N, CA, C and O atoms as a printed pandas DataFrame, in Angstrom:
     atom_number atom_name residue_name chain_id  residue_number  x_coord  y_coord  z_coord
0              1         N          MET        A               1  141.275   24.842  112.429
1              2        CA          MET        A               1  141.836   25.898  111.604
2              3         C          MET        A               1  142.378   26.981  112.527
3              4         O          MET        A               1  141.678   27.463  113.418
4              5         N          SER        A               2  143.629   27.354  112.302
5              6        CA          SER        A               2  144.256   28.363  113.162
6              7         C          SER        A               2  143.778   29.770  112.804
7              8         O          SER        A               2  143.199   30.004  111.743
8              9         N          ALA        A               3  144.036   30.679  113.710
9             10        CA          ALA        A               3  143.631   32.069  113.482
10            11         C          ALA        A               3  144.370   32.655  112.288
11            12         O          ALA        A               3  143.815   33.471  111.553
12            13         N          LEU        A               4  145.624   32.243  112.091
13            14        CA          LEU        A               4  146.398   32.736  110.961
14            15         C          LEU        A               4  145.817   32.245  109.642
15            16         O          LEU        A               4  145.791   32.991  108.664
16            17         N          SER        A               5  145.358   31.015  109.605
17            18        CA          SER        A               5  144.734   30.473  108.385
18            19         C          SER        A               5  143.444   31.210  108.069
19            20         O          SER        A               5  143.157   31.506  106.909
20            21         N          LYS        A               6  142.665   31.508  109.107
21            22        CA          LYS        A               6  141.423   32.246  108.899
22            23         C          LYS        A               6  141.710   33.642  108.364
23            24         O          LYS        A               6  141.006   34.127  107.479
24            25         N          ALA        A               7  142.741   34.287  108.898
25            26        CA          ALA        A               7  143.086   35.641  108.452
26            27         C          ALA        A               7  143.534   35.632  106.998
27            28         O          ALA        A               7  143.172   36.532  106.240
28            29         N          LYS        A               8  144.308   34.641  106.595
29            30        CA          LYS        A               8  144.746   34.547  105.196
30            31         C          LYS        A               8  143.559   34.275  104.278
31            32         O          LYS        A               8  143.499   34.803  103.168
32            33         N          GLY        A               9  142.618   33.459  104.732
33            34        CA          GLY        A               9  141.424   33.183  103.948
34            35         C          GLY        A               9  140.530   34.398  103.805
35            36         O          GLY        A               9  139.874   34.571  102.778
36            37         N          PHE        A              10  140.499   35.249  104.834
37            38        CA          PHE        A              10  139.666   36.454  104.796
38            39         C          PHE        A              10  140.146   37.403  103.715
39            40         O          PHE        A              10  139.339   38.051  103.048
40            41         N          LYS        A              11  141.447   37.486  103.541
41            42        CA          LYS        A              11  142.003   38.398  102.540
42            43         C          LYS        A              11  141.537   38.009  101.140
43            44         O          LYS        A              11  141.378   38.884  100.289
44            45         N          LYS        A              12  141.319   36.745  100.883
45            46        CA          LYS        A              12  140.894   36.272   99.568
46            47         C          LYS        A              12  139.380   36.174   99.436
47            48         O          LYS        A              12  138.888   35.769   98.383
48            49         N          SER        A              13  138.631   36.531  100.469
49            50        CA          SER        A              13  137.185   36.439  100.423
50            51         C          SER        A              13  136.576   37.700   99.821
51            52         O          SER        A              13  137.256   38.711   99.646
52            53         N          LYS        A              14  135.280   37.626   99.505
53            54        CA          LYS        A              14  134.580   38.803   98.980
54            55         C          LYS        A              14  134.591   39.937   99.992
55            56         O          LYS        A              14  134.846   41.090   99.646
56            57         N          THR        A              15  134.314   39.602  101.236
57            58        CA          THR        A              15  134.283   40.619  102.284
58            59         C          THR        A              15  135.653   41.261  102.443
59            60         O          THR        A              15  135.762   42.482  102.565
60            61         N          GLY        A              16  136.695   40.442  102.441
61            62        CA          GLY        A              16  138.048   40.961  102.560
62            63         C          GLY        A              16  138.413   41.873  101.406
63            64         O          GLY        A              16  139.109   42.873  101.588
64            65         N          THR        A              17  137.942   41.526  100.219
65            66        CA          THR        A              17  138.218   42.358   99.046
66            67         C          THR        A              17  137.488   43.690   99.152
67            68         O          THR        A              17  138.047   44.735   98.820
68            69         N          TYR        A              18  136.238   43.657   99.616
69            70        CA          TYR        A              18  135.500   44.908   99.835
70            71         C          TYR        A              18  136.197   45.789  100.870
71            72         O          TYR        A              18  136.283   47.004  100.695
72            73         N          VAL        A              19  136.689   45.184  101.939
73            74        CA          VAL        A              19  137.403   45.939  102.972
74            75         C          VAL        A              19  138.668   46.558  102.372
75            76         O          VAL        A              19  138.995   47.708  102.666
76            77         N          SER        A              20  139.373   45.805  101.540
77            78        CA          SER        A              20  140.580   46.329  100.899
78            79         C          SER        A              20  140.258   47.497   99.971
79            80         O          SER        A              20  140.996   48.481   99.929
80            81         N          ILE        A              21  139.167   47.388   99.236
81            82        CA          ILE        A              21  138.760   48.492   98.360
82            83         C          ILE        A              21  138.438   49.728   99.201
83            84         O          ILE        A              21  138.828   50.842   98.853
84            85         N          GLY        A              22  137.731   49.525  100.296
85            86        CA          GLY        A              22  137.377   50.647  101.170
86            87         C          GLY        A              22  138.590   51.322  101.775
87            88         O          GLY        A              22  138.667   52.550  101.798
88            89         N          THR        A              23  139.540   50.539  102.267
89            90        CA          THR        A              23  140.727   51.140  102.870
90            91         C          THR        A              23  141.597   51.831  101.822
91            92         O          THR        A              23  142.217   52.856  102.104
92            93         N          THR        A              24  141.641   51.273  100.620
93            94        CA          THR        A              24  142.398   51.909   99.546
94            95         C          THR        A              24  141.745   53.226   99.144
95            96         O          THR        A              24  142.431   54.226   98.934
96            97         N          ALA        A              25  140.427   53.224   99.038
97            98        CA          ALA        A              25  139.708   54.449   98.697
98            99         C          ALA        A              25  139.851   55.492   99.810
99           100         O          ALA        A              25  139.936   56.690   99.538
100          101         N          PHE        A              26  139.877   55.034  101.053
101          102        CA          PHE        A              26  140.066   55.952  102.180
102          103         C          PHE        A              26  141.443   56.602  102.109
103          104         O          PHE        A              26  141.600   57.765  102.481
104          105         N          GLY        A              27  142.438   55.859  101.634
105          106        CA          GLY        A              27  143.773   56.416  101.456
106          107         C          GLY        A              27  143.804   57.522  100.422
107          108         O          GLY        A              27  144.688   58.378  100.446
108          109         N          ALA        A              28  142.842   57.505   99.516
109          110        CA          ALA        A              28  142.770   58.543   98.490
110          111         C          ALA        A              28  142.504   59.910   99.113
111          112         O          ALA        A              28  142.876   60.934   98.538
112          113         N          MET        A              29  141.871   59.937  100.264
113          114        CA          MET        A              29  141.584   61.210  100.919
114          115         C          MET        A              29  142.879   61.959  101.254
115          116         O          MET        A              29  142.955   63.174  101.072
116          117         N          SER        A              30  143.888   61.244  101.739
117          118        CA          SER        A              30  145.150   61.906  102.062
118          119         C          SER        A              30  145.864   62.383  100.802
119          120         O          SER        A              30  146.545   63.408  100.827
120          121         N          VAL        A              31  145.716   61.650   99.704
121          122        CA          VAL        A              31  146.333   62.067   98.445
122          123         C          VAL        A              31  145.656   63.337   97.925
123          124         O          VAL        A              31  146.319   64.232   97.400
124          125         N          ILE        A              32  144.346   63.406   98.076
125          126        CA          ILE        A              32  143.618   64.614   97.654
126          127         C          ILE        A              32  144.079   65.816   98.478
127          128         O          ILE        A              32  144.304   66.896   97.933
128          129         N          LYS        A              33  144.218   65.625   99.795
129          130        CA          LYS        A              33  144.695   66.715  100.649
130          131         C          LYS        A              33  146.106   67.132  100.257
131          132         O          LYS        A              33  146.425   68.320  100.237
132          133         N          GLN        A              34  146.951   66.152   99.944
133          134        CA          GLN        A              34  148.325   66.439   99.537
134          135         C          GLN        A              34  148.338   67.245   98.236
135          136         O          GLN        A              34  149.107   68.197   98.104
136          137         N          ALA        A              35  147.495   66.868   97.283
137          138        CA          ALA        A              35  147.440   67.569   95.998
138          139         C          ALA        A              35  146.943   69.007   96.182
139          140         O          ALA        A              35  147.478   69.933   95.572
140          141         N          ARG        A              36  145.938   69.187   97.010
141          142        CA          ARG        A              36  145.425   70.542   97.256
142          143         C          ARG        A              36  146.485   71.427   97.894
143          144         O          ARG        A              36  146.656   72.587   97.517
144          145         N          LYS        A              37  147.192   70.864   98.866
145          146        CA          LYS        A              37  148.247   71.620   99.534
146          147         C          LYS        A              37  149.356   71.970   98.549
147          148         O          LYS        A              37  149.871   73.088   98.567
148          149         N          ALA        A              38  149.722   71.033   97.699
149          150        CA          ALA        A              38  150.782   71.268   96.721
150          151         C          ALA        A              38  150.382   72.357   95.734
151          152         O          ALA        A              38  151.205   73.182   95.338
152          153         N          ARG        A              39  149.114   72.351   95.342
153          154        CA          ARG        A              39  148.650   73.384   94.403
154          155         C          ARG        A              39  148.653   74.766   95.038
155          156         O          ARG        A              39  149.042   75.743   94.398
156          157         N          THR        A              40  148.220   74.857   96.298
157          158        CA          THR        A              40  148.196   76.174   96.944
158          159         C          THR        A              40  149.601   76.693   97.206
159          160         O          THR        A              40  149.826   77.903   97.183
160          161         N          GLU        A              41  150.552   75.792   97.456
161          162        CA          GLU        A              41  151.931   76.194   97.718
162          163         C          GLU        A              41  152.761   76.251   96.440
163          164         O          GLU        A              41  153.938   76.607   96.487
164          165         N          HIS        A              42  152.167   75.906   95.301
165          166        CA          HIS        A              42  152.860   75.874   94.013
166          167         C          HIS        A              42  154.104   74.982   94.075
167          168         O          HIS        A              42  155.155   75.322   93.531
168          169         N          ASP        A              43  153.967   73.846   94.743
169          170        CA          ASP        A              43  155.062   72.888   94.908
170          171         C          ASP        A              43  154.899   71.781   93.862
171          172         O          ASP        A              43  154.117   70.849   94.045
172          173         N          THR        A              44  155.642   71.900   92.777
173          174        CA          THR        A              44  155.499   70.966   91.655
174          175         C          THR        A              44  155.903   69.552   92.043
175          176         O          THR        A              44  155.236   68.593   91.655
176          177         N          LEU        A              45  156.971   69.409   92.794
177          178        CA          LEU        A              45  157.447   68.082   93.169
178          179         C          LEU        A              45  156.427   67.352   94.040
179          180         O          LEU        A              45  156.189   66.158   93.861
180          181         N          GLN        A              46  155.838   68.069   94.968
181          182        CA          GLN        A              46  154.819   67.458   95.829
182          183         C          GLN        A              46  153.563   67.125   95.020
183          184         O          GLN        A              46  152.893   66.130   95.297
184          185         N          LEU        A              47  153.246   67.944   94.035
185          186        CA          LEU        A              47  152.097   67.669   93.177
186          187         C          LEU        A              47  152.339   66.428   92.322
187          188         O          LEU        A              47  151.430   65.621   92.131
188          189         N          VAL        A              48  153.552   66.271   91.808
189          190        CA          VAL        A              48  153.900   65.063   91.042
190          191         C          VAL        A              48  153.787   63.835   91.938
191          192         O          VAL        A              48  153.297   62.792   91.506
192          193         N          ASP        A              49  154.237   63.955   93.177
193          194        CA          ASP        A              49  154.128   62.842   94.122
194          195         C          ASP        A              49  152.666   62.467   94.353
195          196         O          ASP        A              49  152.332   61.285   94.423
196          197         N          ALA        A              50  151.806   63.457   94.470
197          198        CA          ALA        A              50  150.377   63.202   94.672
198          199         C          ALA        A              50  149.770   62.517   93.447
199          200         O          ALA        A              50  148.942   61.616   93.583
200          201         N          VAL        A              51  150.178   62.940   92.263
201          202        CA          VAL        A              51  149.649   62.332   91.034
202          203         C          VAL        A              51  150.088   60.879   90.921
203          204         O          VAL        A              51  149.294   60.014   90.551
204          205         N          VAL        A              52  151.350   60.609   91.238
205          206        CA          VAL        A              52  151.849   59.225   91.190
206          207         C          VAL        A              52  151.137   58.370   92.239
207          208         O          VAL        A              52  150.789   57.220   91.972
208          209         N          SER        A              53  150.924   58.923   93.413
209          210        CA          SER        A              53  150.196   58.194   94.459
210          211         C          SER        A              53  148.755   57.912   94.033
211          212         O          SER        A              53  148.228   56.829   94.282
212          213         N          ALA        A              54  148.130   58.889   93.393
213          214        CA          ALA        A              54  146.756   58.695   92.911
214          215         C          ALA        A              54  146.708   57.600   91.849
215          216         O          ALA        A              54  145.776   56.797   91.821
216          217         N          ALA        A              55  147.711   57.570   90.981
217          218        CA          ALA        A              55  147.758   56.516   89.957
218          219         C          ALA        A              55  147.909   55.138   90.604
219          220         O          ALA        A              55  147.315   54.162   90.146
220          221         N          ALA        A              56  148.701   55.067   91.663
221          222        CA          ALA        A              56  148.871   53.802   92.378
222          223         C          ALA        A              56  147.559   53.370   93.035
223          224         O          ALA        A              56  147.229   52.184   93.042
224          225         N          ILE        A              57  146.825   54.314   93.575
225          226        CA          ILE        A              57  145.541   54.000   94.211
226          227         C          ILE        A              57  144.537   53.508   93.172
227          228         O          ILE        A              57  143.826   52.530   93.404
228          229         N          VAL        A              58  144.480   54.184   92.031
229          230        CA          VAL        A              58  143.553   53.772   90.969
230          231         C          VAL        A              58  143.899   52.367   90.481
231          232         O          VAL        A              58  143.011   51.539   90.276
232          233         N          THR        A              59  145.191   52.104   90.298
233          234        CA          THR        A              59  145.626   50.778   89.868
234          235         C          THR        A              59  145.272   49.722   90.912
235          236         O          THR        A              59  144.802   48.636   90.571
236          237         N          GLY        A              60  145.499   50.045   92.181
237          238        CA          GLY        A              60  145.176   49.097   93.245
238          239         C          GLY        A              60  143.699   48.781   93.302
239          240         O          GLY        A              60  143.323   47.621   93.472
240          241         N          ILE        A              61  142.855   49.786   93.164
241          242        CA          ILE        A              61  141.411   49.548   93.179
242          243         C          ILE        A              61  140.995   48.729   91.963
243          244         O          ILE        A              61  140.138   47.851   92.070
244          245         N          ALA        A              62  141.596   49.010   90.808
245          246        CA          ALA        A              62  141.278   48.229   89.603
246          247         C          ALA        A              62  141.648   46.760   89.791
247          248         O          ALA        A              62  140.901   45.875   89.373
248          249         N          LEU        A              63  142.782   46.497   90.411
249          250        CA          LEU        A              63  143.185   45.113   90.681
250          251         C          LEU        A              63  142.219   44.437   91.650
251          252         O          LEU        A              63  141.874   43.268   91.473
252          253         N          LEU        A              64  141.786   45.167   92.666
253          254        CA          LEU        A              64  140.852   44.599   93.638
254          255         C          LEU        A              64  139.486   44.319   93.011
255          256         O          LEU        A              64  138.851   43.310   93.322
256          257         N          VAL        A              65  139.036   45.213   92.127
257          258        CA          VAL        A              65  137.759   44.991   91.445
258          259         C          VAL        A              65  137.861   43.765   90.547
259          260         O          VAL        A              65  136.927   42.966   90.473
260          261         N          ARG        A              66  139.000   43.615   89.860
261          262        CA          ARG        A              66  139.201   42.426   89.026
262          263         C          ARG        A              66  139.169   41.157   89.880
263          264         O          ARG        A              66  138.578   40.153   89.483
264          265         N          GLU        A              67  139.804   41.204   91.051
265          266        CA          GLU        A              67  139.790   40.061   91.962
266          267         C          GLU        A              67  138.370   39.771   92.445
267          268         O          GLU        A              67  137.979   38.612   92.584
268          269         N          LEU        A              68  137.608   40.823   92.697
269          270        CA          LEU        A              68  136.221   40.658   93.133
270          271         C          LEU        A              68  135.391   39.985   92.043
271          272         O          LEU        A              68  134.570   39.115   92.334
272          273         N          LYS        A              69  135.602   40.383   90.799
273          274        CA          LYS        A              69  134.893   39.747   89.685
274          275         C          LYS        A              69  135.299   38.292   89.541
275          276         O          LYS        A              69  134.463   37.437   89.249
276          277         N          ARG        A              70  136.593   38.002   89.747
277          278        CA          ARG        A              70  137.067   36.622   89.657
278          279         C          ARG        A              70  136.434   35.761   90.748
279          280         O          ARG        A              70  136.041   34.621   90.499
280          281         N          ILE        A              71  136.341   36.312   91.951
281          282        CA          ILE        A              71  135.695   35.585   93.048
282          283         C          ILE        A              71  134.232   35.334   92.696
283          284         O          ILE        A              71  133.711   34.249   92.956
284          285         N          GLY        A              72  133.571   36.319   92.110
285          286        CA          GLY        A              72  132.160   36.178   91.718
286          287         C          GLY        A              72  131.982   35.126   90.642
287          288         O          GLY        A              72  130.989   34.398   90.654
288          289         N          ASP        A              73  132.926   35.029   89.706
289          290        CA          ASP        A              73  132.841   34.038   88.640
290          291         C          ASP        A              73  133.020   32.619   89.168
291          292         O          ASP        A              73  132.457   31.666   88.630
292          293         N          ASP        A              74  133.823   32.495   90.242
293          294        CA          ASP        A              74  134.075   31.170   90.817
294          295         C          ASP        A              74  132.928   30.689   91.688
295          296         O          ASP        A              74  132.883   29.515   92.055
296          297         N          ASP        A              75  132.008   31.568   92.021
297          298        CA          ASP        A              75  130.899   31.229   92.910
298          299         C          ASP        A              75  129.889   30.370   92.167
299          300         O          ASP        A              75  129.263   30.828   91.212
300          301         N          VAL        A              76  129.732   29.139   92.598
301          302        CA          VAL        A              76  128.855   28.195   91.925
302          303         C          VAL        A              76  127.389   28.594   92.058
303          304         O          VAL        A              76  126.604   28.395   91.131
304          305         N          LEU        A              77  127.020   29.149   93.195
305          306        CA          LEU        A              77  125.613   29.470   93.424
306          307         C          LEU        A              77  125.140   30.602   92.528
307          308         O          LEU        A              77  123.974   30.627   92.135
308          309         N          PHE        A              78  126.023   31.540   92.196
309          310        CA          PHE        A              78  125.610   32.691   91.414
310          311         C          PHE        A              78  126.114   32.640   89.972
311          312         O          PHE        A              78  125.880   33.578   89.210
312          313         N          GLY        A              79  126.790   31.582   89.588
313          314        CA          GLY        A              79  127.381   31.491   88.241
314          315         C          GLY        A              79  126.417   30.911   87.316
315          316         O          GLY        A              79  126.716   30.749   86.133
């Protein structure tokens, strides 16, 4: 099995999904900072951008959680 095959398999694994959730949640920190800065500067456009980015992060985490549940359902040992 090549290194590329292993890397592609990791992305679909439980561990890979947890890592993706963590990195996505970590990205939320920059969105929070952006929103705070926009509020203090009264910059409506930047605040809208932060809200849209936050919605994308929430959607991404929801998709990853759904994938995690699907992986759990496919697990014969725990099903």
